[in-house]
N, C-alpha and C positions, 0 to 999 in steps of 0.2 A: 483449426481444422479447415475452415473456408478458405483462409490464405493458401493452405496448402493445396487444395482442390483447385483454386484458380491458378496457382503456379502450374500444376499439372497439366491443365487445359491451354494453358499458354504455350507450354513446352510442346504439346501435341499439336498446337496450330503452327509453330514455327516449323517444326519437322514435316509435317502435311505440305506447308507453303514450299518448302524447299524441295521435297519429293515432287512437287507438281511442277516446278520450274525445271528439275532433271528431266521428268519424264516429256515434258513438251519440247525441249530442246533436243532429246534423243530422236523424236519422231521425225520422220522425212514427210516433205509436203507432197501435196497431190500431183506434182510434176514429174516427181521421182518413180510413180507408179509407171508412167509411159516409159520410162527408160529401162525399167525391169521388165517390161513386155516384151522388149526388143533384145535382151540379151545382156543387159548391162551387168555390171557387178554386184548390184542390190539383189540379184535373185539368188546369189549364193550366201545370204547373210545368215545369222543363228537361226532365226525364225522361219526362214523362207521368204519368199516374194511378198505373200499376204497375210503371214500368220503373225508379223509382229504388229501390224496395225490393229488387230483385234485385241492382242495382249496389251500393249501400251495404251491404247484408247479407254480400254477398261480399267487399266492400274491408274490412269489419269482420272477417270469418272470417280474412282473411289477415294483418291486421295483429294478430290475437290468436295465430295461429300463429306468427309471427315474436316477439311477446312472450314466449310461454311456451318457446320455443325458445332466445331468448337468455337468460331465467330458469334453465333447465336447463345451459346453457353456464357462466354465472356461479357456479352453485353447482358445478359441476365445477371450475373454476378456483380456486374458494375453499377447496374441499377438498383440491385437488392439492397435494402436498408433493414438493419436489424434492432436498433434501439430508438427510443424515443428521442434522444439528443442528435441523432442523425435524421430524423424525420423534418427537420427544419431546412429550409434552403440555405444556400451559401450566404445570399443577402440578409437574411434573418440573423444567421450566426455572426455575420461581419457587424451588423447593427447592434447586437446584444454585446458584443465584445467592445465595440466604441463606447457604449453607455457605462459599462462596468468600468473602463478605463478613464472616462471622464470623472466619474463618481469618485473612483480612487485617487484623482488628482485633484479634486476640491477638498477632500478630506485632509490632504497633506499639505505640508506647509507651502506658502507661495513662493514661487521659483522666481529667479532674476527676469528681469524683461529680455525678451528674445534680441530686441534691437534698440537703438535709441530713439525710434518713433514713439514708443510708450512713455518716455520721459517727457514729450512735449506737451505742455499744458493746453487745455481745451478753452476755447473762447465762450 
């Protein structure tokens, strides 16, 4: 259940990021407003001379809010631990697996020496 929710939040984050990129690329800079006031072709756009600025900037703000909230949700899910086995840190888990591996190798039959250096007698 949690994995499906995390996948949905990740998908929402990717969609909101792509939406935000698209909205920012569609917007025109502040210098384009000066050209629109002198009769440039931008004044005859779909939203009018200033109507697109409000719509696009509000849409970008909504996409940014969705992006940041999904980022916070992913950070929460990534740090959320559910079972006691997951409460140990990565170093603790590595140490316990190394101890169990060395105990298992001590119980098994001795292996052949890894190199010829083990066959040299000590003084």
